[in-house]
C-alpha positions as CSV (number, residue, x, y, z in Angstrom):
1,M,197.5,-235.7,-17.5
2,D,195.3,-232.5,-17.4
3,T,197.5,-229.0,-16.3
4,N,195.2,-227.3,-14.2
5,S,197.6,-227.0,-11.4
6,K,200.0,-225.4,-13.5
7,L,196.9,-223.0,-14.7
8,Q,196.4,-221.2,-11.3
9,I,192.8,-222.7,-11.6
10,P,191.6,-224.1,-8.0
11,N,189.9,-227.4,-7.8
12,S,187.1,-225.6,-7.1
13,K,186.1,-223.5,-9.7
14,L,186.8,-226.7,-12.3
15,L,184.6,-228.6,-10.5
16,D,181.5,-225.6,-10.2
17,Y,182.0,-226.0,-14.2
18,T,182.1,-229.1,-14.7
19,L,178.8,-229.8,-12.4
20,R,177.5,-226.5,-14.6
21,L,177.3,-229.6,-17.8
22,A,176.7,-232.5,-15.6
23,D,173.5,-231.4,-14.2
24,D,172.6,-229.5,-17.1
25,A,172.4,-233.2,-19.3
26,L,171.2,-234.4,-16.7
27,I,168.1,-232.5,-15.8
28,L,167.5,-232.0,-19.5
29,G,167.9,-235.3,-20.3
30,H,165.5,-236.4,-17.4
31,R,162.9,-233.8,-19.0
32,L,163.2,-235.8,-22.0
33,G,163.1,-238.7,-21.1
34,E,159.7,-238.2,-20.1
35,W,158.3,-238.3,-23.6
36,C,159.6,-242.5,-23.3
37,G,155.9,-243.7,-24.8
38,H,154.4,-240.0,-25.0
39,G,156.2,-239.3,-28.0
40,P,153.6,-237.8,-30.2
41,I,154.7,-241.0,-33.3
42,L,156.3,-243.4,-32.8
43,E,159.5,-242.8,-35.0
44,Q,159.6,-239.6,-32.6
45,D,159.2,-241.4,-29.2
46,I,162.5,-243.6,-30.1
47,A,164.4,-240.4,-31.4
48,L,163.7,-238.0,-28.4
49,T,164.3,-241.1,-26.0
50,N,167.8,-241.5,-27.7
51,T,168.6,-238.1,-27.5
52,A,167.7,-238.5,-23.8
53,L,170.4,-241.2,-23.1
54,D,172.7,-239.1,-25.3
55,H,172.2,-236.3,-22.2
56,L,172.8,-238.7,-19.9
57,G,175.9,-240.0,-21.1
58,R,177.4,-236.9,-21.2
59,A,176.3,-236.2,-17.6
60,R,177.6,-239.8,-16.3
61,S,181.0,-238.6,-17.7
62,L,181.7,-235.4,-16.2
63,Y,180.0,-236.5,-13.2
64,Q,182.8,-239.0,-13.1
65,Y,185.5,-236.2,-13.7
66,A,183.2,-233.8,-11.0
67,A,183.7,-236.6,-8.5
68,E,187.6,-236.7,-9.3
69,L,188.3,-233.2,-8.6
70,F,186.0,-233.7,-5.5
71,N,188.5,-236.5,-4.1
72,Q,191.2,-235.1,-4.4
73,M,189.9,-231.9,-2.7
74,P,191.5,-231.2,1.4
75,A,188.8,-232.7,4.1
76,D,188.3,-228.9,4.9
77,E,187.9,-227.6,1.7
78,K,185.1,-230.3,0.8
79,K,182.8,-229.4,3.4
80,Q,182.7,-225.9,1.4
81,V,181.1,-227.4,-1.4
82,F,177.7,-229.2,-1.1
83,T,175.2,-228.5,1.5
84,S,173.6,-231.5,1.2
85,V,173.1,-233.8,4.4
86,A,174.1,-236.1,2.8
87,I,177.3,-235.6,1.2
88,Q,178.2,-233.9,4.3
89,N,178.4,-237.3,5.8
90,L,180.3,-238.5,3.2
91,V,183.1,-235.8,3.3
92,S,183.0,-236.5,7.7
93,T,183.5,-240.1,7.4
94,G,185.9,-240.0,5.0
95,A,184.8,-241.5,2.3
96,N,185.2,-240.3,-2.0
97,V,182.0,-239.6,-3.1
98,D,180.8,-240.9,-7.1
99,E,179.0,-240.2,-9.6
100,D,175.6,-241.3,-8.0
101,D,176.2,-240.0,-5.3
102,L,176.7,-236.7,-7.3
103,A,173.5,-237.5,-8.8
104,Y,171.4,-238.7,-6.8
105,L,172.6,-237.5,-3.1
106,R,172.7,-233.6,-3.6
107,D,170.2,-231.5,-2.6
108,G,168.8,-229.0,-5.5
109,W,170.5,-225.6,-4.1
110,D,173.3,-227.4,-5.1
111,F,172.2,-228.3,-8.9
112,R,173.9,-225.2,-11.0
113,N,171.7,-226.8,-14.6
114,A,170.2,-223.9,-15.8
115,L,166.9,-222.9,-15.6
116,L,165.5,-223.7,-18.8
117,L,166.4,-227.3,-19.1
118,E,164.3,-227.7,-16.1
119,Q,161.0,-225.9,-17.6
120,P,158.2,-228.6,-17.6
121,N,157.4,-230.5,-21.2
122,I,154.1,-228.5,-21.5
123,D,153.3,-229.7,-24.8
124,W,155.3,-231.5,-27.6
125,A,156.3,-227.0,-29.0
126,Y,157.8,-226.5,-25.3
127,T,159.8,-229.6,-26.1
128,V,160.8,-228.5,-29.3
129,A,161.2,-224.9,-28.2
130,R,163.8,-225.1,-24.8
131,A,165.8,-227.9,-27.4
132,L,166.0,-225.3,-29.9
133,F,167.4,-222.4,-27.5
134,Y,170.0,-225.2,-25.5
135,D,170.9,-227.6,-29.0
136,T,172.4,-224.3,-30.7
137,F,173.7,-222.5,-27.6
138,N,175.4,-226.4,-27.4
139,Y,176.5,-226.8,-30.2
140,F,178.6,-224.0,-30.8
141,F,179.4,-224.3,-27.0
142,F,181.2,-227.8,-27.5
143,T,182.4,-226.6,-30.2
144,E,184.8,-223.9,-28.5
145,L,184.8,-226.6,-25.5
146,S,186.6,-229.2,-27.8
147,K,189.5,-226.8,-28.1
148,S,190.5,-226.7,-24.0
149,K,193.6,-226.7,-22.9
150,N,191.5,-229.2,-20.0
151,E,192.2,-232.6,-21.6
152,S,188.9,-234.6,-19.7
153,L,186.7,-231.4,-20.8
154,A,188.3,-231.5,-23.9
155,A,187.6,-235.0,-25.0
156,V,183.5,-234.8,-23.2
157,A,183.2,-232.2,-25.7
158,E,184.8,-233.4,-29.0
159,K,182.5,-236.7,-27.8
160,S,178.9,-235.0,-27.7
161,L,180.2,-232.3,-30.9
162,K,178.7,-235.7,-32.6
163,E,175.4,-236.3,-31.0
164,V,175.3,-232.1,-30.3
165,T,175.1,-231.6,-34.2
166,Y,172.1,-234.6,-34.8
167,H,170.4,-232.4,-31.5
168,L,170.6,-229.4,-33.4
169,R,169.8,-230.5,-36.8
170,W,166.5,-232.9,-35.2
171,S,164.9,-229.7,-32.8
172,S,165.9,-227.1,-36.1
173,E,163.7,-229.3,-38.5
174,W,160.4,-229.3,-36.1
175,A,160.5,-226.1,-35.4
176,V,160.5,-225.2,-38.9
177,R,157.2,-227.6,-39.0
178,L,155.3,-226.8,-35.9
179,G,155.9,-222.9,-37.1
180,D,155.0,-223.3,-40.8
181,G,152.5,-226.0,-40.6
182,T,149.0,-225.0,-39.6
183,D,147.3,-222.0,-37.8
184,E,147.2,-224.6,-34.4
185,S,150.6,-226.0,-34.6
186,H,151.9,-222.0,-35.5
187,A,150.1,-220.7,-32.4
188,R,151.7,-223.6,-30.2
189,M,156.0,-222.9,-31.7
190,Q,155.2,-218.9,-31.3
191,K,153.4,-219.4,-27.8
192,A,155.9,-222.1,-26.6
193,V,159.1,-219.6,-27.8
194,N,157.7,-216.3,-26.6
195,E,157.1,-217.9,-22.7
196,L,160.4,-220.1,-23.0
197,W,162.8,-217.2,-24.1
198,M,163.1,-215.0,-20.7
199,Y,165.4,-218.5,-19.7
200,S,167.2,-218.6,-22.7
201,G,169.9,-215.7,-21.7
202,E,171.0,-217.4,-18.2
203,L,173.0,-219.5,-20.9
204,F,175.4,-216.2,-21.6
205,T,175.1,-214.6,-18.7
206,P,179.4,-215.1,-17.2
207,N,180.0,-215.5,-13.6
208,E,183.3,-215.6,-11.5
209,T,183.8,-219.2,-12.7
210,D,183.1,-218.6,-16.1
211,E,185.8,-215.5,-16.5
212,E,188.4,-217.2,-14.8
213,M,187.7,-220.4,-17.0
214,S,188.0,-218.6,-20.3
215,R,191.2,-216.3,-19.1
216,A,192.7,-219.5,-18.5
217,G,191.4,-220.6,-22.1
218,L,189.8,-223.8,-20.0
219,G,186.6,-222.7,-20.4
220,V,184.2,-221.1,-23.4
221,D,184.1,-216.9,-23.7
222,L,180.6,-216.8,-24.1
223,T,180.2,-213.6,-25.5
224,K,182.6,-215.0,-28.0
225,I,179.1,-217.6,-28.9
226,K,176.8,-215.4,-28.6
227,P,176.3,-213.7,-32.0
228,L,176.5,-217.0,-34.0
229,Y,174.0,-218.2,-31.5
230,M,171.9,-215.5,-31.9
231,A,171.6,-215.3,-36.2
232,R,171.6,-219.3,-35.4
233,V,168.2,-219.4,-34.0
234,Q,166.9,-215.7,-36.2
235,E,167.9,-217.8,-38.9
236,V,165.2,-220.9,-37.7
237,L,162.5,-219.1,-36.7
238,S,162.7,-216.8,-39.3
239,E,162.4,-220.1,-41.6
240,A,159.5,-221.3,-39.2
241,T,158.2,-218.6,-40.3
242,L,157.6,-217.0,-35.6
243,T,158.6,-214.2,-34.9
244,T,162.0,-213.7,-32.6
245,P,160.6,-211.9,-29.2
246,P,162.0,-208.3,-28.3
247,D,165.0,-208.3,-26.1
248,T,163.4,-208.5,-22.8
249,W,164.7,-209.5,-18.6
250,M,166.6,-212.4,-18.2
251,Q,165.8,-214.8,-15.8
252,Q,168.1,-215.9,-14.0
253,G,170.0,-218.0,-11.1
254,G,170.3,-221.7,-11.6
255,R,173.6,-221.3,-12.1
256,N,174.1,-220.1,-8.6
257,G,171.9,-222.8,-6.9
258,R,168.7,-220.5,-7.2
259,H,165.7,-222.5,-9.4
260,S,162.5,-222.5,-10.1
261,E,159.9,-225.1,-7.9
262,H,159.9,-227.7,-10.9
263,L,163.5,-228.8,-10.1
264,G,162.8,-230.2,-6.6
265,Y,159.6,-231.8,-8.5
266,V,162.7,-233.6,-11.2
267,L,164.8,-234.3,-7.6
268,A,162.0,-235.9,-6.3
269,E,160.9,-238.6,-8.7
270,L,164.7,-238.8,-10.1
271,Q,166.6,-239.3,-6.9
272,F,163.8,-241.6,-4.9
273,M,165.6,-244.8,-5.7
274,Q,168.6,-243.8,-3.9
275,R,166.9,-241.5,-1.0
276,A,164.2,-244.8,0.0
277,Y,167.2,-247.3,-1.0
278,P,170.6,-245.8,0.8
279,G,173.3,-247.4,-0.6
280,M,171.5,-249.3,-3.4
281,E,173.2,-250.9,-6.0
282,W,172.3,-252.6,-9.9
């Protein structure tokens, strides 16, 4: 049993933290799934599809836990969590939410995923650069989260580490392959790194939830893992003969529900079936 109440962390903060991790996994899983049948070679088409399933599997575990946390909250408190009309309607009837409701019935402003993950694939280099940044972050993040005092989050982190280790090896090898390849692949990879770099900083920008979770020993101290992240990314980029972009202003807002236009298109496709046929089960 989680000892969350003994650690003086309200369920709303733990819910926000859990949803952030779940939303990251869901949105990136969807983006990677867009490559299914379109990969440059059959082997990588299958590899990336399997990676997408890894992310979706993690999203499901986290949404299940998030639904449990939400359903335990008092009714008046539930009304303050989401602005989505569909979720509000469920709350007003006294019904519990489940993992599908959290994935398919929330609107864009209720999502907490990092902006980096909703950016379009563009081409193979963009997909690799995005994966390199996020996989590196995930590796160090889940290594620390596996030590969480929250048993549910620690269990997800421990299971995810096996998958994330492979993801990081895959994205690192492809970054080197493209960066240290032909003139064309090098130019494309450098362009992708340059343009996506401004979204990577949000991964390390803590808000109130991060700080409270970290102090309680439930979450990850982002300042602790950032130097490890930077060293690893710079090592890979150097091996790939790519230039690390200079310090620049970093985009942010996704953690607080402010997203780019791209998330709307993702959700329009992802949520279509449930929105068109409410309550359908299969």
